[in-house]
C-alpha positions as CSV (number, residue, x, y, z in Angstrom):
1,M,6.0,2.7,-22.8
2,R,7.7,-0.6,-22.4
3,T,6.0,-4.1,-22.1
4,T,7.7,-7.2,-20.8
5,M,6.5,-10.7,-19.8
6,A,7.0,-12.1,-16.3
7,R,6.1,-15.3,-14.6
8,L,4.4,-15.4,-11.1
9,R,6.5,-17.0,-8.4
10,R,5.2,-18.8,-5.4
11,I,5.9,-17.1,-2.1
12,G,4.2,-19.2,0.6
13,N,0.5,-18.9,-0.2
14,S,1.0,-15.7,-2.2
15,R,2.6,-14.9,-5.5
16,G,5.3,-12.5,-6.5
17,I,6.9,-11.0,-9.5
18,L,10.6,-10.1,-9.9
19,F,11.1,-6.9,-11.8
20,P,14.2,-6.3,-14.0
21,K,16.4,-3.5,-12.6
22,S,16.0,-1.4,-15.8
23,I,12.2,-1.3,-15.4
24,L,12.4,-0.3,-11.8
25,E,14.9,2.5,-12.7
26,E,12.7,3.7,-15.5
27,S,9.6,3.8,-13.3
28,G,11.4,5.4,-10.4
29,I,10.2,2.7,-8.0
30,T,12.6,2.1,-5.2
31,D,10.9,0.3,-2.3
32,S,7.2,1.1,-1.9
33,V,4.5,0.6,-4.5
34,K,0.8,1.5,-4.9
35,I,-1.2,-1.4,-6.3
36,T,-4.6,-0.7,-8.0
37,V,-7.0,-3.3,-9.4
38,K,-9.6,-2.2,-11.9
39,N,-11.5,-4.2,-14.5
40,K,-9.2,-7.2,-13.9
41,V,-6.1,-5.1,-14.6
42,I,-3.4,-4.8,-11.9
43,M,-1.6,-1.4,-12.0
44,I,1.6,-0.9,-10.0
45,S,3.0,2.6,-9.6
46,K,5.4,4.4,-7.3
47,A,3.9,5.0,-3.9
48,E,3.7,8.6,-2.7
49,G,5.0,8.8,0.9
50,K,5.9,6.0,3.1
51,P,3.6,3.0,3.9
52,K,2.1,3.0,7.5
53,K,4.0,0.5,9.7
54,T,2.7,1.1,13.2
55,W,-0.6,1.8,14.9
56,A,0.8,5.2,15.8
57,D,1.1,6.0,12.1
58,F,-2.6,5.2,11.6
59,K,-3.5,7.2,14.7
60,T,-1.9,10.4,13.3
61,S,-3.3,9.9,9.7
62,K,-6.1,12.4,8.9
63,K,-7.6,10.1,6.3
64,E,-8.0,7.2,8.7
65,K,-9.4,9.5,11.4
66,A,-12.1,10.7,9.1
67,D,-13.1,7.0,8.5
68,F,-13.9,6.4,12.1
69,V,-17.4,7.0,13.5
70,S,-17.4,8.8,16.9
71,N,-19.8,7.5,19.4
72,K,-20.5,7.7,23.2
73,F,-18.1,4.8,23.9
74,D,-15.2,6.7,22.3
75,K,-15.8,9.8,24.5
76,T,-16.4,8.1,27.9
77,D,-14.7,4.7,27.9
78,W,-11.6,5.0,25.8
79,T,-8.5,7.1,26.2
80,W,-6.0,7.8,23.4
81,E,-2.5,8.4,24.7
């Protein structure tokens, strides 16, 4: 395990961190990350799969479908294409 210090940089109203190339190579992170916050600790790890970019991606995702509550409106007044 390696520890390093970094300074947050302003990016509009947000903040960002630049990671040294060696840390990214060691972690296997290429372009997508999973960010978890627990007990005031931010954990960044390599994302499994690709991030969803379009509504079509969400429509086909099983996890997101399970989150929706089906009701009468969904069956009679709405059509998914």
